[in-house]
N, C-alpha and C positions, 0 to 999 in steps of 0.2 A: 474417306471411307477406306478401311483396310480389307484384306482378303477374308478374314473371319467374319466381319460384318456383312460383306457381300454374300458369303455362303449362307449366313443366317437368313438373309432376305430371300435369296434365290431358292431356298428349300421350300418356300411357299408358292413358288411360281407355277402357274397352271400350264399343263401340257398344250392346251389349245392356243397359247400365245396371246390370249386376251388381256393378260396383265402387262403387256409391253407398253401400253399407253399410260399406265399408272405411274405417277411421279416417284413413288417409293421404289419401284423396280428399275426405273430409268438409269440411275447411277450405277447400280449393280450390273445391269446389262451392258452398260458402256465399258465397265472394267473387263468384261469378257473379251473385248476386242484387243486389249493391251496386255492381258495376263494369261499366258498360255496354260499355266498350271491350273488356274481357276476355270478356264474354258474346258479343259480336260475333265476336271471334277464335275462341272455342270453337265457335260455330255453323258457322263456315267450316271448321274442322278436322274437325268431325263430318261435314259434307257431303263433304269430300274422302275421308274414311274410308269413306263409303257408296259412293262412285263407284269406288274402287280395285278391289274384287272384280269389278264389272261389266266394267271395262276389261281385267282379267286374263282373264276368260272370253272376251273378243273374240279372243284369240290361242289357238286350240286347239293342244294338244300333239300332234305327229305320233305315230302309234302305234309307229313304228319308232325313235323317239328313244332309248328305253331300251336297245334292242339296240345301236344305234350307240355310245352312251356306254360301255356295258360292253365292246364290242369294241375301243374306242379306248384303254381303260385298259391301261397298260403295267405288267406285274407284275414287280417287281424283288425278287429273293430277297435278304434281308438276311443279311449275313455277320456272324457273331459276332465281336466285337472281339478276343476272346482267341484267335481262330484266324488272325488277321492275321499277316503276315510278322514274325518275331521280329527280323529285322535292322533294321527301322525303329526299334523301341524302343531297341535297342542303339546305333544311330547317334545318336539324340537324346540319350541318356544320355552318350555319349562326347563329343558336342559341348558339352554343359553342363559336363562336367568340364574340357575343354580351355579353355572360356571363363573358368571360375573360376581355373584356373591362370594363364592369360594375364594376368588382372587382378592377381592376387597377385604375379606375377613382374615385371610391368612397373612396379610402384610403386617409386619410388626409396627408398633408406634415409631420405632427408630427409623424404619424405612420411609414411613409417611413423612416423618419430621425431616429426614434428609432430602426428600423430594421437594418439600416446601422450601427448605433452606436453599437448595440448588436453584430453584426458580427465582427466589428473592435475589440471590447474589447475581444471577445472570441478568435479571432485569435492572438491578442497580448498576452493574458494570457497563451495561449497554448505554445508560444515560450518564455515564461518568463525565463530569465537567472539570474536575481538578483532582490533584493528588495532595495529601497533607504534607508530604515530604518529597522533595525532588532531589535525587542523588543516584549515582550509579554504583555506590559503594554498599554492598550487601551487609557489611558489618555495621555501618551507620544506620541502615534500615532496621536491623535487629535491635540495636540500642534504643532507637527512637520508639519502636513499638513497645519495648519493655518499659520505658519511661511512661508510656500512655496506657499501661496495664492491658495491652493487647498481646495475643500469642506471638512470640518471637522465636520459638524453638521448632519452627517448621523445617521440613526436609524439602529441598529444592528437587523437583523431578529431574531425572537423568537427561531428558531432552533439553532442559533449560540450563543445565550446568555449563558454565563458560559463557553464557549469554549475559549481556550487559543489562543490569537492572536500571529502571528509570526512576522509581520512587514507590511510595506506598500510601495507603489510606486506611483508616479505621472505621468500621461500620458497627452498628449495634443491631443484633437480631435476637429476639426472645430474651432480652435482658443480658445478653452476653456480647462481649466485644469480638469482632471478627477482623482479622488482618487481611488486607488485599495488597499484594506486591505485583507490580507491573514490570515486565521485561521487554527489552527491545528485540524484535524478531524481524530481521530482513527489512529494515527501514519502516517498521510498523510499530 
């Protein structure tokens, strides 16, 4: 236990000394015997704790304070949530349905088609068991894809430039051929 931990524990120590038997305080109280700076700090804390009740007694509580506080209290009757106006819930539900319809209807067919394409390619790539051509030469990959009537004029993303290609495969989606090119990324 360090000095800060001991201070944290000793801040809760009761003036009566009744906490001395508590195992949580024992270690911190033992440190007081060996650490003079901690002992000085604890003595100051104890002196402050002794003075606080005296200072609070210097401010007497006016006898009418309780009556004033109770009179000032505003009583608000709580209304059960199920008794609220039904039209609010209906309006919120209607707005949610309209928002969902607006989102679905404003998507263009191309967006829906790309989402379906993306899902198909992701699922197909996840269960990929082989490549049609294995080579690390991107020129050979482009030539092979061209010979198999698949798109070969793709642009390699900047993050993949300079990475070694592994091979490729051709997929069919909605009657069109799709080229898949795999790259080696950090031994993957």
